[in-house]
A tleap script that builds the chain and sets N, CA, C and O, in Angstrom:
source leaprc.protein.ff14SB
mol = sequence {
  NMET LYS VAL ILE ASP ILE LEU GLU THR ALA
  GLN TYR VAL VAL ASP LYS ARG GLY GLN GLN
  THR ALA VAL LEU LEU ASP LEU PRO ALA TRP
  ARG SER LEU GLN GLN LEU LEU GLU ASP LEU
  GLN GLU ASP GLU TRP LEU GLY GLU LEU MET
  LEU ALA VAL GLN LYS ASP GLU LYS LEU GLU
  GLY GLU THR ALA GLN LYS ALA TYR GLN SER
  TYR LEU SER ARG GLU CASN
}
set mol.1.N position { -68.462 53.390 -23.786 }
set mol.1.CA position { -68.885 52.834 -22.456 }
set mol.1.C position { -69.830 53.857 -22.106 }
set mol.1.O position { -69.493 55.038 -22.026 }
set mol.2.N position { -71.168 53.392 -21.863 }
set mol.2.CA position { -72.195 53.983 -21.504 }
set mol.2.C position { -71.963 54.282 -19.929 }
set mol.2.O position { -71.084 53.658 -19.334 }
set mol.3.N position { -72.783 55.272 -19.239 }
set mol.3.CA position { -72.312 55.457 -17.997 }
set mol.3.C position { -72.966 54.371 -17.234 }
set mol.3.O position { -72.373 53.981 -16.228 }
set mol.4.N position { -73.984 53.873 -17.519 }
set mol.4.CA position { -74.639 53.027 -16.914 }
set mol.4.C position { -73.317 51.436 -16.813 }
set mol.4.O position { -73.130 51.020 -15.670 }
set mol.5.N position { -72.807 50.957 -17.571 }
set mol.5.CA position { -71.479 50.410 -17.707 }
set mol.5.C position { -70.852 50.750 -16.859 }
set mol.5.O position { -70.660 49.900 -15.989 }
set mol.6.N position { -70.278 51.992 -16.676 }
set mol.6.CA position { -69.018 52.461 -15.735 }
set mol.6.C position { -69.602 52.106 -14.438 }
set mol.6.O position { -68.937 51.549 -13.565 }
set mol.7.N position { -70.843 52.423 -14.299 }
set mol.7.CA position { -71.465 51.932 -12.404 }
set mol.7.C position { -71.603 50.589 -12.608 }
set mol.7.O position { -70.648 49.991 -12.113 }
set mol.8.N position { -72.384 49.880 -13.123 }
set mol.8.CA position { -72.010 48.482 -13.145 }
set mol.8.C position { -70.116 47.847 -12.720 }
set mol.8.O position { -69.937 46.848 -12.023 }
set mol.9.N position { -69.236 48.470 -13.165 }
set mol.9.CA position { -68.194 47.845 -12.901 }
set mol.9.C position { -67.841 48.364 -11.775 }
set mol.9.O position { -66.650 48.186 -11.520 }
set mol.10.N position { -68.401 48.912 -11.046 }
set mol.10.CA position { -67.724 49.324 -9.553 }
set mol.10.C position { -67.568 48.380 -8.751 }
set mol.10.O position { -68.333 47.423 -8.869 }
set mol.11.N position { -66.730 48.361 -7.895 }
set mol.11.CA position { -66.652 47.630 -6.961 }
set mol.11.C position { -66.300 48.361 -5.351 }
set mol.11.O position { -65.343 49.121 -5.204 }
set mol.12.N position { -67.047 48.062 -4.449 }
set mol.12.CA position { -66.871 48.829 -2.896 }
set mol.12.C position { -65.630 48.077 -1.948 }
set mol.12.O position { -65.251 46.924 -1.739 }
set mol.13.N position { -65.387 48.956 -1.671 }
set mol.13.CA position { -64.287 48.849 -0.569 }
set mol.13.C position { -64.982 48.614 0.698 }
set mol.13.O position { -66.131 49.015 0.509 }
set mol.14.N position { -64.873 48.173 1.885 }
set mol.14.CA position { -65.937 47.988 2.889 }
set mol.14.C position { -64.935 47.802 3.597 }
set mol.14.O position { -63.909 47.210 3.260 }
set mol.15.N position { -65.276 48.515 5.075 }
set mol.15.CA position { -64.207 48.463 6.215 }
set mol.15.C position { -64.528 47.016 7.235 }
set mol.15.O position { -65.092 46.069 6.687 }
set mol.16.N position { -64.181 46.917 8.576 }
set mol.16.CA position { -64.359 45.729 9.179 }
set mol.16.C position { -65.400 45.908 9.651 }
set mol.16.O position { -65.521 45.023 10.498 }
set mol.17.N position { -66.510 46.685 9.643 }
set mol.17.CA position { -68.161 46.783 10.126 }
set mol.17.C position { -69.199 46.495 8.722 }
set mol.17.O position { -70.417 46.330 8.774 }
set mol.18.N position { -68.479 46.490 7.679 }
set mol.18.CA position { -68.941 46.264 6.497 }
set mol.18.C position { -69.675 47.520 5.684 }
set mol.18.O position { -70.641 47.265 4.964 }
set mol.19.N position { -69.158 48.960 5.829 }
set mol.19.CA position { -69.544 50.009 5.738 }
set mol.19.C position { -68.592 50.072 4.264 }
set mol.19.O position { -67.418 49.715 4.161 }
set mol.20.N position { -69.441 50.614 3.219 }
set mol.20.CA position { -68.720 50.841 2.070 }
set mol.20.C position { -68.073 52.515 2.434 }
set mol.20.O position { -68.716 53.528 2.712 }
set mol.21.N position { -66.348 52.300 2.287 }
set mol.21.CA position { -65.659 53.522 2.372 }
set mol.21.C position { -64.654 53.632 1.282 }
set mol.21.O position { -63.511 54.018 1.526 }
set mol.22.N position { -65.091 53.266 -0.055 }
set mol.22.CA position { -64.703 53.473 -1.567 }
set mol.22.C position { -64.828 52.747 -2.338 }
set mol.22.O position { -65.126 51.586 -2.060 }
set mol.23.N position { -64.642 53.174 -3.617 }
set mol.23.CA position { -64.978 52.808 -5.371 }
set mol.23.C position { -64.551 52.414 -5.743 }
set mol.23.O position { -63.992 53.364 -6.292 }
set mol.24.N position { -63.770 51.059 -6.395 }
set mol.24.CA position { -62.872 51.013 -7.305 }
set mol.24.C position { -63.433 50.423 -8.385 }
set mol.24.O position { -64.290 49.542 -8.315 }
set mol.25.N position { -62.791 51.069 -9.810 }
set mol.25.CA position { -63.158 51.152 -10.789 }
set mol.25.C position { -62.185 50.501 -11.890 }
set mol.25.O position { -61.030 50.919 -11.970 }
set mol.26.N position { -62.701 49.355 -12.845 }
set mol.26.CA position { -61.386 48.841 -13.441 }
set mol.26.C position { -60.597 49.950 -14.431 }
set mol.26.O position { -61.115 51.057 -14.287 }
set mol.27.N position { -59.630 49.959 -15.273 }
set mol.27.CA position { -58.910 50.827 -15.816 }
set mol.27.C position { -59.874 51.466 -16.927 }
set mol.27.O position { -60.024 52.678 -17.078 }
set mol.28.N position { -60.721 50.126 -17.942 }
set mol.28.CA position { -61.585 50.814 -19.005 }
set mol.28.C position { -62.609 51.713 -18.568 }
set mol.28.O position { -63.040 52.661 -19.225 }
set mol.29.N position { -63.062 51.283 -17.157 }
set mol.29.CA position { -64.157 52.218 -16.612 }
set mol.29.C position { -64.018 53.023 -16.522 }
set mol.29.O position { -64.815 53.787 -17.066 }
set mol.30.N position { -62.658 53.692 -15.605 }
set mol.30.CA position { -62.109 54.781 -15.387 }
set mol.30.C position { -61.602 55.452 -16.691 }
set mol.30.O position { -61.718 56.673 -16.787 }
set mol.31.N position { -61.073 54.770 -17.654 }
set mol.31.CA position { -60.702 55.799 -18.746 }
set mol.31.C position { -61.997 56.549 -19.776 }
set mol.31.O position { -61.965 57.486 -20.573 }
set mol.32.N position { -63.083 55.641 -19.317 }
set mol.32.CA position { -64.484 56.209 -20.088 }
set mol.32.C position { -64.859 57.077 -19.146 }
set mol.32.O position { -65.398 58.037 -19.697 }
set mol.33.N position { -64.824 57.221 -17.726 }
set mol.33.CA position { -65.694 57.849 -16.959 }
set mol.33.C position { -64.769 59.686 -17.216 }
set mol.33.O position { -65.200 60.833 -17.101 }
set mol.34.N position { -63.328 59.097 -17.607 }
set mol.34.CA position { -62.313 60.381 -17.548 }
set mol.34.C position { -62.778 60.912 -18.928 }
set mol.34.O position { -63.318 62.018 -18.951 }
set mol.35.N position { -62.638 60.313 -19.922 }
set mol.35.CA position { -63.491 60.764 -21.454 }
set mol.35.C position { -64.666 61.343 -21.326 }
set mol.35.O position { -64.746 62.394 -21.962 }
set mol.36.N position { -65.691 61.014 -20.683 }
set mol.36.CA position { -67.113 61.404 -20.062 }
set mol.36.C position { -67.007 63.064 -19.847 }
set mol.36.O position { -67.403 64.043 -20.481 }
set mol.37.N position { -66.138 62.811 -18.412 }
set mol.37.CA position { -65.812 64.154 -17.882 }
set mol.37.C position { -65.327 65.204 -18.876 }
set mol.37.O position { -65.823 66.328 -18.955 }
set mol.38.N position { -64.343 64.765 -19.613 }
set mol.38.CA position { -63.471 66.143 -20.415 }
set mol.38.C position { -64.662 66.557 -21.437 }
set mol.38.O position { -65.144 67.675 -21.620 }
set mol.39.N position { -64.978 65.377 -22.021 }
set mol.39.CA position { -66.494 65.958 -23.036 }
set mol.39.C position { -67.328 67.137 -22.022 }
set mol.39.O position { -67.372 68.354 -22.202 }
set mol.40.N position { -67.837 66.488 -21.127 }
set mol.40.CA position { -68.869 67.516 -20.611 }
set mol.40.C position { -68.244 68.980 -20.157 }
set mol.40.O position { -68.926 70.004 -20.118 }
set mol.41.N position { -66.966 68.923 -19.850 }
set mol.41.CA position { -66.073 70.332 -19.662 }
set mol.41.C position { -65.914 70.758 -20.668 }
set mol.41.O position { -65.696 71.957 -20.498 }
set mol.42.N position { -65.867 70.422 -22.116 }
set mol.42.CA position { -65.601 71.112 -23.142 }
set mol.42.C position { -67.027 71.238 -23.697 }
set mol.42.O position { -67.335 72.189 -24.415 }
set mol.43.N position { -67.654 70.542 -23.454 }
set mol.43.CA position { -69.394 71.493 -24.075 }
set mol.43.C position { -69.780 72.475 -23.043 }
set mol.43.O position { -70.799 73.147 -23.203 }
set mol.44.N position { -68.946 72.621 -21.866 }
set mol.44.CA position { -69.281 73.808 -21.112 }
set mol.44.C position { -68.620 75.068 -21.542 }
set mol.44.O position { -69.110 76.192 -21.648 }
set mol.45.N position { -67.208 74.585 -21.807 }
set mol.45.CA position { -66.851 75.936 -22.284 }
set mol.45.C position { -67.288 76.540 -23.600 }
set mol.45.O position { -67.368 77.696 -24.015 }
set mol.46.N position { -67.587 75.146 -24.194 }
set mol.46.CA position { -68.177 75.423 -25.934 }
set mol.46.C position { -69.448 76.355 -25.450 }
set mol.46.O position { -69.570 77.334 -26.186 }
set mol.47.N position { -70.230 76.302 -24.602 }
set mol.47.CA position { -71.698 76.842 -24.413 }
set mol.47.C position { -70.754 78.338 -23.732 }
set mol.47.O position { -71.172 79.444 -24.073 }
set mol.48.N position { -70.086 78.296 -23.226 }
set mol.48.CA position { -69.491 79.760 -22.773 }
set mol.48.C position { -69.566 80.637 -23.535 }
set mol.48.O position { -70.210 81.686 -23.503 }
set mol.49.N position { -68.386 79.903 -24.800 }
set mol.49.CA position { -68.155 80.652 -25.900 }
set mol.49.C position { -69.193 81.175 -27.033 }
set mol.49.O position { -69.083 82.167 -27.753 }
set mol.50.N position { -70.259 80.191 -26.977 }
set mol.50.CA position { -71.385 80.510 -27.863 }
set mol.50.C position { -71.940 81.565 -27.050 }
set mol.50.O position { -71.927 82.554 -27.784 }
set mol.51.N position { -72.387 81.865 -26.010 }
set mol.51.CA position { -72.974 82.868 -24.954 }
set mol.51.C position { -72.380 84.160 -24.983 }
set mol.51.O position { -73.033 85.202 -24.926 }
set mol.52.N position { -70.927 84.080 -25.088 }
set mol.52.CA position { -70.282 85.182 -25.388 }
set mol.52.C position { -70.224 85.877 -26.778 }
set mol.52.O position { -69.981 87.083 -26.828 }
set mol.53.N position { -70.437 85.163 -27.891 }
set mol.53.CA position { -70.839 85.449 -29.283 }
set mol.53.C position { -72.056 85.763 -29.371 }
set mol.53.O position { -72.179 86.687 -30.175 }
set mol.54.N position { -73.095 85.416 -28.897 }
set mol.54.CA position { -74.736 85.673 -29.078 }
set mol.54.C position { -75.029 86.836 -28.422 }
set mol.54.O position { -76.122 87.358 -28.640 }
set mol.55.N position { -73.878 87.590 -27.282 }
set mol.55.CA position { -74.120 88.947 -27.146 }
set mol.55.C position { -73.811 89.993 -27.834 }
set mol.55.O position { -74.402 91.068 -27.731 }
set mol.56.N position { -72.280 89.630 -29.056 }
set mol.56.CA position { -72.389 90.598 -29.732 }
set mol.56.C position { -72.848 90.076 -31.285 }
set mol.56.O position { -72.720 88.933 -31.723 }
set mol.57.N position { -73.368 91.151 -31.922 }
set mol.57.CA position { -74.034 90.407 -33.294 }
set mol.57.C position { -73.036 89.605 -34.025 }
set mol.57.O position { -73.336 88.508 -34.495 }
set mol.58.N position { -71.723 90.174 -34.148 }
set mol.58.CA position { -70.408 89.659 -34.662 }
set mol.58.C position { -69.502 89.154 -34.335 }
set mol.58.O position { -70.058 88.298 -33.648 }
set mol.59.N position { -68.527 88.953 -34.243 }
set mol.59.CA position { -67.257 88.602 -34.068 }
set mol.59.C position { -66.543 88.650 -34.940 }
set mol.59.O position { -66.655 87.735 -35.756 }
set mol.60.N position { -65.495 89.696 -35.197 }
set mol.60.CA position { -64.784 90.064 -36.526 }
set mol.60.C position { -62.970 90.258 -35.733 }
set mol.60.O position { -62.653 90.750 -34.650 }
set mol.61.N position { -62.394 89.841 -36.465 }
set mol.61.CA position { -60.473 90.845 -36.747 }
set mol.61.C position { -60.450 89.777 -35.396 }
set mol.61.O position { -60.834 88.615 -35.270 }
set mol.62.N position { -59.736 90.861 -34.345 }
set mol.62.CA position { -59.079 90.480 -33.524 }
set mol.62.C position { -60.068 90.233 -32.232 }
set mol.62.O position { -59.391 89.834 -31.285 }
set mol.63.N position { -61.330 90.339 -31.938 }
set mol.63.CA position { -62.278 90.165 -31.156 }
set mol.63.C position { -62.332 88.832 -31.328 }
set mol.63.O position { -61.941 88.047 -30.465 }
set mol.64.N position { -62.801 88.489 -32.413 }
set mol.64.CA position { -63.198 86.563 -32.756 }
set mol.64.C position { -61.484 86.079 -32.811 }
set mol.64.O position { -61.398 84.852 -32.776 }
set mol.65.N position { -60.466 86.606 -32.869 }
set mol.65.CA position { -59.730 85.712 -32.336 }
set mol.65.C position { -58.972 85.671 -30.524 }
set mol.65.O position { -58.282 84.846 -29.925 }
set mol.66.N position { -59.377 86.603 -30.277 }
set mol.66.CA position { -59.367 86.401 -28.802 }
set mol.66.C position { -60.307 85.923 -28.075 }
set mol.66.O position { -59.972 85.603 -26.934 }
set mol.67.N position { -61.607 85.741 -28.435 }
set mol.67.CA position { -62.323 84.974 -27.992 }
set mol.67.C position { -62.201 83.540 -28.182 }
set mol.67.O position { -62.698 82.697 -27.435 }
set mol.68.N position { -61.369 83.261 -29.440 }
set mol.68.CA position { -61.434 82.060 -29.513 }
set mol.68.C position { -59.965 81.194 -29.126 }
set mol.68.O position { -59.719 79.989 -29.163 }
set mol.69.N position { -59.301 82.127 -28.825 }
set mol.69.CA position { -58.116 81.369 -28.232 }
set mol.69.C position { -58.080 81.514 -26.520 }
set mol.69.O position { -57.260 80.866 -25.868 }
set mol.70.N position { -58.968 82.349 -25.935 }
set mol.70.CA position { -59.824 82.175 -24.781 }
set mol.70.C position { -60.103 80.885 -24.513 }
set mol.70.O position { -59.485 80.271 -23.643 }
set mol.71.N position { -60.988 80.387 -25.178 }
set mol.71.CA position { -61.783 78.841 -25.649 }
set mol.71.C position { -60.518 77.880 -25.252 }
set mol.71.O position { -60.397 77.072 -24.331 }
set mol.72.N position { -59.691 78.242 -26.215 }
set mol.72.CA position { -58.455 77.056 -26.620 }
set mol.72.C position { -57.538 76.950 -25.317 }
set mol.72.O position { -56.867 75.935 -25.125 }
set mol.73.N position { -57.526 78.122 -24.346 }
set mol.73.CA position { -56.816 78.089 -23.422 }
set mol.73.C position { -57.811 77.214 -22.101 }
set mol.73.O position { -57.156 76.349 -21.520 }
set mol.74.N position { -58.651 77.310 -21.826 }
set mol.74.CA position { -59.254 77.030 -21.370 }
set mol.74.C position { -59.593 75.075 -21.418 }
set mol.74.O position { -59.892 74.364 -20.459 }
set mol.75.N position { -59.436 74.736 -22.621 }
set mol.75.CA position { -59.719 73.410 -22.988 }
set mol.75.C position { -58.290 72.923 -22.621 }
set mol.75.O position { -58.185 71.699 -22.534 }
set mol.76.N position { -57.238 73.614 -22.404 }
set mol.76.CA position { -55.884 72.697 -22.053 }
set mol.76.C position { -55.453 73.009 -20.574 }
set mol.76.O position { -54.472 72.448 -20.086 }
savepdb mol mol.pdb
quit
């Protein structure tokens, strides 16, 4: 589901004065939004890992393993 599709499914909860107070999403839209946010977070972590690797000419052995484990631990 595209972002625009998610936004188009939004339903608003209004108070007695007609002021919007909350947003409702159907479950498929909510799950798509969750996946989108998880993908963005993963991209951010991957970007940070790539920056860390750029600082070193080459990561090998234990240093490479530690960098990768750090990346994996953030993912969970």
